[in-house]
LUMTORKE-19840 format. One record per residue: residue number from 1; y, z negated, x of N, C-alpha, C in turn; residue in three letters. Coordinates in pm, 1 decimal. Layout:
REM residues N
{NUM; {Y; Z; X}; {Y; Z; X}; {Y; Z; X}; 'ALA'};
...
//
This chain:
REM residues 77
{1; {259.4; 320.1; -927.6}; {272.0; 452.9; -977.9}; {133.0; 516.1; -987.0}; 'MET'};
{2; {103.5; 574.0; -1099.4}; {-25.1; 636.8; -1119.0}; {-17.1; 788.3; -1094.5}; 'ALA'};
{3; {-118.1; 841.6; -1034.3}; {-125.0; 984.7; -1014.8}; {-215.5; 1045.9; -1119.9}; 'TYR'};
{4; {-183.5; 1166.5; -1158.9}; {-271.0; 1238.6; -1249.6}; {-388.8; 1293.8; -1167.4}; 'ALA'};
{5; {-505.8; 1273.1; -1218.7}; {-625.2; 1321.6; -1148.5}; {-701.8; 1408.8; -1248.1}; 'PHE'};
{6; {-723.2; 1532.1; -1211.9}; {-789.0; 1629.9; -1299.4}; {-940.8; 1611.8; -1290.8}; 'ASP'};
{7; {-992.2; 1519.0; -1371.0}; {-1136.6; 1494.1; -1367.7}; {-1212.1; 1614.0; -1416.9}; 'THR'};
{8; {-1157.5; 1685.5; -1515.6}; {-1227.9; 1803.9; -1568.1}; {-1240.7; 1912.0; -1460.2}; 'LEU'};
{9; {-1131.2; 1938.0; -1389.0}; {-1136.4; 2039.6; -1282.8}; {-1226.9; 1994.7; -1168.3}; 'GLY'};
{10; {-1225.1; 1865.4; -1138.1}; {-1309.8; 1811.8; -1031.5}; {-1458.3; 1825.7; -1069.3}; 'TYR'};
{11; {-1489.9; 1789.3; -1192.3}; {-1628.2; 1800.7; -1239.5}; {-1671.7; 1948.2; -1244.3}; 'ALA'};
{12; {-1580.4; 2035.6; -1284.9}; {-1614.7; 2179.7; -1291.1}; {-1646.1; 2232.5; -1150.1}; 'LYS'};
{13; {-1567.3; 2192.2; -1051.7}; {-1591.5; 2237.3; -916.7}; {-1727.5; 2187.5; -866.3}; 'ARG'};
{14; {-1763.0; 2062.9; -901.3}; {-1893.7; 2010.4; -859.8}; {-2005.0; 2087.1; -930.0}; 'LEU'};
{15; {-1988.0; 2116.6; -1056.5}; {-2088.9; 2193.3; -1132.3}; {-2105.8; 2333.8; -1072.7}; 'ARG'};
{16; {-1991.6; 2394.4; -1034.5}; {-1997.9; 2528.7; -972.6}; {-2071.0; 2525.7; -839.3}; 'ASP'};
{17; {-2069.6; 2409.6; -775.1}; {-2138.1; 2394.4; -646.0}; {-2286.5; 2358.4; -663.3}; 'ALA'};
{18; {-2331.5; 2348.1; -789.5}; {-2473.3; 2323.0; -813.3}; {-2509.5; 2181.8; -855.0}; 'GLY'};
{19; {-2413.3; 2095.7; -876.1}; {-2440.3; 1958.0; -919.0}; {-2460.0; 1960.7; -1069.4}; 'ILE'};
{20; {-2549.4; 1877.0; -1120.1}; {-2571.9; 1872.9; -1265.2}; {-2443.9; 1823.1; -1335.4}; 'SER'};
{21; {-2432.0; 1859.4; -1463.3}; {-2313.2; 1822.5; -1541.1}; {-2296.6; 1672.4; -1548.0}; 'THR'};
{22; {-2402.4; 1600.4; -1575.2}; {-2395.4; 1455.2; -1587.3}; {-2348.8; 1391.3; -1455.8}; 'ALA'};
{23; {-2408.2; 1436.9; -1344.8}; {-2369.8; 1381.2; -1216.3}; {-2225.8; 1417.0; -1179.0}; 'GLN'};
{24; {-2185.9; 1538.5; -1208.4}; {-2049.9; 1581.7; -1177.6}; {-1948.6; 1500.8; -1257.9}; 'ALA'};
{25; {-1973.6; 1477.3; -1385.4}; {-1883.8; 1396.7; -1466.2}; {-1879.4; 1251.4; -1420.5}; 'GLU'};
{26; {-1994.9; 1197.0; -1386.9}; {-1999.7; 1059.0; -1338.5}; {-1926.5; 1044.3; -1207.2}; 'ALA'};
{27; {-1940.2; 1142.7; -1120.0}; {-1868.5; 1139.1; -990.0}; {-1718.6; 1148.5; -1011.3}; 'HIS'};
{28; {-1677.3; 1233.5; -1103.5}; {-1532.6; 1252.0; -1130.6}; {-1472.5; 1124.7; -1188.0}; 'ALA'};
{29; {-1544.9; 1060.3; -1279.8}; {-1496.3; 934.6; -1337.2}; {-1491.1; 823.6; -1233.0}; 'GLU'};
{30; {-1591.5; 818.1; -1145.9}; {-1592.1; 717.0; -1040.4}; {-1477.3; 739.7; -943.5}; 'ALA'};
{31; {-1449.9; 863.6; -909.8}; {-1338.1; 893.3; -820.6}; {-1207.7; 850.4; -885.1}; 'ALA'};
{32; {-1192.4; 876.9; -1012.7}; {-1068.7; 839.3; -1082.6}; {-1055.3; 687.7; -1086.3}; 'ARG'};
{33; {-1161.8; 618.3; -1120.0}; {-1154.6; 473.6; -1139.1}; {-1142.0; 396.0; -1009.8}; 'ASP'};
{34; {-1210.1; 440.6; -904.4}; {-1214.0; 361.1; -782.0}; {-1126.0; 414.2; -669.3}; 'PHE'};
{35; {-1123.3; 543.5; -652.1}; {-1045.1; 599.9; -541.9}; {-898.8; 610.3; -577.9}; 'VAL'};
{36; {-867.3; 668.3; -690.7}; {-728.2; 691.6; -730.1}; {-655.6; 559.2; -751.8}; 'MET'};
{37; {-724.0; 455.4; -793.7}; {-662.2; 326.7; -816.7}; {-616.5; 259.3; -687.5}; 'ALA'};
{38; {-673.9; 299.3; -575.0}; {-643.7; 237.0; -447.6}; {-540.8; 313.9; -365.5}; 'GLU'};
{39; {-489.1; 424.2; -415.9}; {-389.7; 502.4; -341.4}; {-258.9; 428.4; -331.5}; 'LEU'};
{40; {-192.9; 442.2; -218.3}; {-63.7; 380.4; -196.9}; {41.2; 490.7; -189.2}; 'VAL'};
{41; {150.2; 472.0; -258.9}; {255.6; 571.7; -258.3}; {357.7; 539.8; -148.7}; 'THR'};
{42; {441.4; 638.7; -119.6}; {547.6; 616.6; -23.4}; {643.0; 506.9; -70.7}; 'LYS'};
{43; {668.1; 503.3; -200.1}; {754.0; 400.1; -257.1}; {695.8; 259.8; -233.2}; 'THR'};
{44; {564.1; 248.2; -249.9}; {496.5; 119.7; -224.3}; {516.1; 78.0; -77.8}; 'ASP'};
{45; {496.8; 172.9; 12.5}; {511.0; 141.2; 153.5}; {654.6; 107.5; 190.0}; 'LEU'};
{46; {751.1; 179.2; 132.2}; {890.6; 150.4; 159.8}; {927.5; 9.9; 112.8}; 'ASP'};
{47; {879.4; -29.2; -5.7}; {907.1; -162.6; -59.7}; {845.9; -268.1; 30.2}; 'ALA'};
{48; {723.4; -246.5; 74.0}; {657.6; -342.6; 160.7}; {728.8; -354.5; 295.8}; 'ALA'};
{49; {770.6; -244.3; 350.3}; {844.2; -250.8; 477.9}; {980.6; -319.8; 463.1}; 'LEU'};
{50; {1047.1; -294.3; 352.7}; {1174.8; -361.1; 327.9}; {1154.2; -514.2; 318.9}; 'ASP'};
{51; {1049.3; -553.4; 250.2}; {1020.5; -696.7; 235.1}; {988.3; -759.9; 373.3}; 'HIS'};
{52; {907.6; -689.7; 454.0}; {874.5; -740.0; 585.8}; {996.3; -746.4; 676.6}; 'LEU'};
{53; {1084.2; -646.8; 666.0}; {1205.9; -646.8; 747.1}; {1294.9; -766.3; 710.9}; 'ALA'};
{54; {1305.6; -795.3; 584.0}; {1385.6; -910.5; 538.0}; {1325.8; -1041.5; 592.2}; 'LEU'};
{55; {1193.0; -1054.4; 579.6}; {1129.4; -1175.0; 629.6}; {1150.9; -1190.6; 779.8}; 'LYS'};
{56; {1142.2; -1082.4; 853.3}; {1161.1; -1087.5; 998.4}; {1305.0; -1124.6; 1031.7}; 'LEU'};
{57; {1400.2; -1069.2; 959.8}; {1542.1; -1101.2; 983.1}; {1570.1; -1249.1; 956.8}; 'THR'};
{58; {1516.2; -1301.4; 849.3}; {1537.1; -1443.4; 815.3}; {1473.1; -1529.9; 921.6}; 'VAL'};
{59; {1350.1; -1496.0; 961.7}; {1280.5; -1576.5; 1062.1}; {1356.0; -1573.6; 1195.9}; 'ARG'};
{60; {1401.7; -1456.7; 1237.3}; {1475.9; -1445.8; 1363.5}; {1608.5; -1523.3; 1355.7}; 'LEU'};
{61; {1675.5; -1516.9; 1240.6}; {1799.3; -1592.3; 1224.5}; {1774.4; -1741.8; 1233.6}; 'GLY'};
{62; {1663.9; -1786.2; 1175.1}; {1628.4; -1928.1; 1183.4}; {1600.5; -1971.5; 1327.9}; 'GLY'};
{63; {1531.6; -1886.9; 1399.9}; {1499.0; -1919.3; 1540.2}; {1627.9; -1925.3; 1624.0}; 'MET'};
{64; {1720.1; -1834.7; 1601.2}; {1846.6; -1836.8; 1674.8}; {1924.0; -1964.1; 1641.1}; 'VAL'};
{65; {1928.4; -2000.0; 1513.4}; {2001.6; -2120.9; 1473.1}; {1941.2; -2245.5; 1537.7}; 'ALA'};
{66; {1810.1; -2254.3; 1541.3}; {1744.8; -2365.8; 1603.7}; {1773.5; -2368.3; 1755.0}; 'VAL'};
{67; {1770.4; -2252.4; 1818.7}; {1799.3; -2245.9; 1962.5}; {1940.7; -2290.0; 1992.2}; 'ALA'};
{68; {2035.7; -2247.8; 1909.2}; {2175.5; -2288.2; 1928.7}; {2191.6; -2438.8; 1910.6}; 'VAL'};
{69; {2124.9; -2493.0; 1809.7}; {2130.1; -2637.3; 1785.1}; {2070.5; -2715.2; 1904.1}; 'ALA'};
{70; {1959.7; -2668.3; 1957.3}; {1900.5; -2735.4; 2071.6}; {1990.4; -2728.2; 2192.8}; 'ILE'};
{71; {2049.1; -2610.7; 2220.0}; {2140.9; -2598.9; 2333.0}; {2264.8; -2687.8; 2316.2}; 'LEU'};
{72; {2317.6; -2696.6; 2194.3}; {2432.0; -2782.2; 2168.0}; {2396.9; -2929.0; 2192.2}; 'ALA'};
{73; {2277.3; -2968.5; 2154.4}; {2232.9; -3104.8; 2175.5}; {2215.4; -3133.1; 2324.9}; 'THR'};
{74; {2158.2; -3039.0; 2397.6}; {2140.6; -3057.5; 2543.7}; {2276.1; -3067.9; 2613.2}; 'ILE'};
{75; {2371.3; -2982.8; 2573.1}; {2503.1; -2984.8; 2633.4}; {2574.2; -3117.9; 2608.4}; 'ILE'};
{76; {2555.6; -3177.1; 2494.2}; {2619.9; -3304.3; 2459.9}; {2562.6; -3420.6; 2540.9}; 'LYS'};
{77; {2439.8; -3405.6; 2585.6}; {2375.9; -3513.3; 2662.6}; {2436.7; -3517.7; 2796.5}; 'LEU'};
//
């Protein structure tokens, strides 16, 4: 999911703080290209956690199945 980033407003605020127009615009574009692209949304985190929970459930189920099989084998001996 992409977020809207107001580069014009960001550059204007930098200019108002005394930064040159060229530097303010370059900084705003860099923030948009590099910082905003790396943001993670709540939806992204929820999907990742759901995936990890599923992997953990499958792994735990496999471990329980192996433990039961080992115990059954030991009991038969």
